[in-house]
N, C-alpha and C positions, 0 to 999 in steps of 0.2 A: 504494500500500500504506500503510495507516495505521500510526501509531507502535506500537500494541500488537501488531499482527501482525509488524512488522519486529523488535521486541524479542523476541518469541517465537521467531522464526526465528534471530535472532542468538544467543540463549541456547541454543537447541537444536542449532545447527550450529557454534557457536563463532565468534569474531570473524574467524578466518581465512577463513571462507566469503565474507565481504563485503570484508575488507581484507587482501589477501595479505601486505602488509608486517608484519602482526601475527604471522604464523607465523614470519617470519625473525628476529624480534628475540631477542636473548639474554635469558635469564631475569633478572629484576630482582634487586637485592640482597635485597629483602624475600622474594622467592620462594626464593632460595638459602638464606636464613636459616631459612625455614620448613622446608626439607628437610634442614637441617644435622644432623649426628649429635651425639650427646651427647659430653661431654668424655671423652677417653681416661682410663683409670684408671692410677694408679701401678702399675708392673709390666707394663703393656701394651708390646708391641714394635711400633714404627712404622717404616716405610720411606719416607723422603722421596724422591719422584722427582726426577730432574734438573730444574734450573730455571736460567734465565739471570738474572743480576743486572741491576739497572738500569744498571750501568756497562758492560754488554755481555759480561762474563766469565761463564763457566759456574761454578756453585757446586758445590764438592766438599766433602764432610765425612766420608767413610768413615773408620771406626775412630777417631773423635774425638767427645768430648762435643759436643752440639749444643743450643743454646738457640733455640727457635722463638718468634717474637713476631708474632702477627697484629695488624695495626693498620690505621687509615685516617686520612687527613688531615682528615676531617670529624668524627672521634670526639673529644669533649672529654676523655674519660678516658684515651685514648691520648696526647693532648697533655700530660697531667699525668705519665704514666708514661715517656714517651720520653726525657726528660732523664736519668732514672735508668738507662735501658737504654744510653744513650750512655756514661755514666760507667762502667757495668759493662763494656761493650765495650772501652773504653780501658784499663781496669785488668786485664782478663783475656785479651785477645787474644794476648799474648806467652806466656801460660801454657797455651795449647792449647785454650781454649774457643772453639768456633766458634759464630757467631751468624748467624741468618737472620731478618730482619724481612720479613714477608710482607704487602704492601699489598693491600687489597681495594678500592682506589679504582677509579673507573670507567675511568680511563685511566692508563697508566704515567707519562705526563707530569705528571699531578697529583701523584703520589707523588714524582717527581724534584724538582719545584718546591718541595714542602713540605720535603723533606730538605735541599735546598740552602739554602733561606731560613733554616733553623734551624741549619745547620752540622753536621748529623748525618752521621757517617761509617761507622756500622755497616753491614754488608752487607745490602742490601735488594733485594727482587725484587717484581715485580708478579704476584700470584696470579690469573692470568686464569681465566675461566670454564672453559675447556678444561683447564687445569692442575688446577683444583679438582675436576674429575671424578675425577682420579687420587688426590688427597689433599684431601678435603673439610675446610673450616674448621669446627670445632665451633661450636655455638651460643654467641653472645655476642661481646663485644669490649671491651677487648683480651683476647687469649688468650696465655698464656705457658706453654710446654712446655719442660721440660729433659729431655734424653735422654742416657744414658751412651754410651760407645763401642760398646756392643752394641745400640744403638737402644732400650733399655728406658727407659720413662718414669719419671723420678725426681720430677718436679714437674708438676702440671697445675692451672693457676690461670685462672679466668675472672673478668674485671673488673679494675679498676685495682689494682695492687700499690703499696704505699707504698715510699718510697725505701729504708728499712731492710730491707724484705723482699727487694727486688731485690739489695741489697748482700749478703744472706745466701745467694744462689743458689750461689756457688762452694763453699760448705761442704757442699752436698749431693753433691758429686762424690767 
């Protein structure tokens, strides 16, 4: 079979017809990003499904304000914002603010290594492809969402936040 005929068959039938492993692969991060929903709006009510932290503990946040922070160890803008998120966590955890940093790294081990190397202690979880079917990441990175104790969105930011903007987050509660 010549190349043109094989290409036509491949395009017509999909890669899975010739390479069964292509069907079994998880969607790429680019594919997930292309399907990602728009940012939630201030006032929207969101329900975060249960998730296990990288430490192995189950994350609980019912009836408490929650700061969600979508990040990746390969994101340069996340690298600039994460020190401010750590400072916010340290200053606000005793005041009832719950934080959940959701890594979109390829593997949880990548996220764990990154956090450990930088000394970050904020609660972090790996947002697997399966978990993201229940709670999809909005387009962009980093994503910062603040919700009140009734799960109503008070802040929805896409892209890097400056340190002074992160420091102002508690004033929104």
